N, C-alpha and C positions, 0 to 999 in steps of 0.2 A: 656327304661324299660326293653324290652325283651333282648337287648343286655347285659344289666347289670345282669339280671338273669341268662342267659346262661354263662356269665363270672364267676359268683359265683358258679354255678354247675360245671363248667370246673374245677375251682380251687379246688373244693371239691373232684372232681374225680381224679385229679392229686395227691392229698395226699393220697386218699384211695389206688391208685396204688402203691405209694411209700411204704406205710405201709404194703400192701399185698405182694408186690413182690420185694421189695428192690431196685427198679429201675423203669424205664418206665414213671416217672413224667415228665420229660423233652421231652419224645416222645409226650405227650399231650400238653405241654406247648407251645412249639414252633409252632405247627400248629394252635393252639388256637389263639395265639396272631398275627399270620401272617394273617390267613384267617377269623377270627372273629373280631379281633380289629384293624386290618389294619397296624400293625407295620411292619417295614422291617425285613427280616431275621436276619440282623446284630443286630438291637436293640432287637428283640425277643430272640435272642441267649443270649444276655447279661442279660436280664431281667430273662430269663429262669435259668440261672446259679445261680441268687440270690435266686429266688422262691424255687428251688430244694434244694439248699444248706441250706437255712434257715429251710425249712420244714424238710429236712433230719436230721438236728441237733436234733430236738425234737425225731424223730424216732430212732436215734442212741442212745440217752440216755436211751429210753424205752427198746430197744433190749439189750443194755449193762446190765441193771438191770435183764433181764432174762437169762444172761449168753450166748447170742448169737452173741457176737462180738469177733473176734480175732484180738486184737490190733496189734500184730507182724506182722502177714500176711497181715493186712490191710496196715501197713506202707510199707511192702515189695513191694506191688503192687502199692500203692498209691503214695510214694514219687516221683518216676520217672514221674508219671502223673501230680503231683502238679506243677513241675517245667517246664515241657513242655507246659501245658495247659496255664500258665501265659505268657510265651514267645510268644505262639501262639496268644492269644487274644490281647496281648499288641503290638506286632510288625508285626505279619504275616497278620492277618485279615484285618487291616486297609489299607494294601498296595495291596490287591487283586483288580484287575482292575474292573470297574463297568460292562464292556462289555468283557465278556470272549471269546465269538466267535460270528462272524457275517458273513452271506453269503447270499447276495440278501435280501429277506424279512425275513430271518431266523436270529434271534438274541438270544444269550444265555446270559442272564445277571448274575451278581454275585449272586443275590437273588435266581434266578432259579437254578443256578448251586449248591448253597448251599443246597437247598430243594431237588434237585435230588439226590445228595450224601446222604443226610438225608434218603431218602426212600430206596436207594440201600443197605445202611449199615443195616437198619432194616430187609429188605428181606433176606439179606445174613445170619444174625444171626438167623432169623426164619428158614431158610433152614437147618442151621447147627443143630438146636434143633430137627428138625423132619427128620433128615438125613435117607434116605432109606425109608421114610414113617413111621418110627417108632421113638418113643422118645428115645433119648440117655439114657443109663443106667448110671445115675449119682451115683448109689449106689456102683459101682465098686471102689475098692481101689487099688492103686499102688504106686509106688515111686513119691513123689511130685517133680515138675519140677520148682524149684524156679527161676533159672536164666532166663530160658525161659519166666517165668511169669513176671519178671521185665522188659524184653524187650517188652513184650506185653503191659505193663503198659505204656512205652513210646509211643507206636503206639496209643493206646487209647487216650493218652493225646493230640496228634496231631488231631486225628479225632474229639474228643468232643470239643477241643478248637476251631476248625473251625466251627463246627456245633452249638456250644453253649448249649450243653446237658450234663447231669450228667454222662450218660454212664453205668447205672446200668444193662441195658439190655446186655452190653458187659462185664461187671465186674463179674456178677454172673456166667455165664458159665465158664469163665476163672478160678474163684476162685474154683469152683466145680472139673472141669477137671485138673487144673494145680497144685492146693494144696490139693486136695481130702477133701475139707470141705463138710459137709452135706448141703443140700439146704437151710435149715433154718439158719445155721450158716453163709453160704455164703451171704444170704440176709442181715442179720445183719452187716456182715463186708463190704458188698458193700455200705450200708447206711453211715457207718462211713467214707469210702474212698470219696463217693460222697459230703458228707458234707464239708470235707477240700478242695477237689479239686475244687468244684463249687465256693465256696466263694473266694478261691484264684484267680480262673480265672476271677470272677467278679471284683475283685480289678484291674485287668488289663484293664478293661472296664471304670471304673470310670473317668479316665482321657480323654477319648475320646466320651463318651456319656452324653446326658443332661438327668439325671435320674429323673423320676416322682416318688419320694419317697412315697408320699401318696397312689398311686395306688399300687406301688410295695409292700408295707407293708401290706396293706388290703388284696391283693390277696394271700400273703404269709400266713397270718393269717388264712384264710379260708382253705389253704391247710394243715395247721398244724392239724386242726380239722379232716380232712380226713386221716391224717397219723394215728391217734389213732383208728379210725374206721376200717381202713385197717389191723392194727395190731391184732385187736380182731378177725377178720375173718380168719387171717392167722393161728391162732392156731387150726382151725378146719379143715385145708386142709393138705394133706400129700404132700411129695416131688413131687411126679409124677403129681399131680393135679396143683401144683404151676408152674411146668415146661410147662405144656400144656397152662396154661393161658398166659405165656409169648409168646408162639409161635403164638397163636390166635390174641393177641393184636398187635404183630409186623406185622403180615401178613396183617391184616385188614388196619391198619393205612399206612403202607408202600405202599400197592396198591392203596389206596386212594389218596395219595400224588402223586404218579407217574402218576396216570390217570389224575390228574388235571394239572400237568405240561405238559404232552403230549398233552392235549386238548389245553393248550396256544401256543403251538408250532405249531399245525396244522393250 
């Protein structure tokens, strides 16, 4: 009963995070499924893609009605990611060896390697957000860098495909810095990208995973409720506060996962 309650609360928090920040849901989904429910990082990654994609669909519709989704820019950044994440989940991830490195009593498994990369990516993005100890001034406007943004979309597709995450915490900063969208517009556009990319990536897993649809749909439904709760709170926060929340969440969870992995290795 305790595990079920924590699972429901976790699913709700995932939805709130997506609605509030336009990303970060999979940051919570993967650790929750790995450390609380006991799924392997590969299965958790596949489930995470569905949960985040399904939940983000409702958030995208809500944001679109508010005029906070830029479809053109979303496709510009998203299409390269869509293609790469499917290829990664379908063909690359299944062929990663179970033992990445071994020396004496020290063994780095595929699962540990994925979670290690997971934590390092989050900490890297958090450091970028708080660069120099100050929040990056996302209000500055300059010439959009669309070609560079498309290449970044490919890179994000590879990373998120391996980790099984939506990648909103990567998309939002790139949308703001690369295309000069406002934070609120970037959040809505990020949800649009995450919806399509995550569901497409999940389709790459259907043929290689034994899916528990009852659990997956129930978990996703609770997350959808959280999406609308988070969207309401987002209206009360300015751009600077939204970016600060990103940094704090990424830092806390990234450090926690890294500490857990290091403890296992010692």
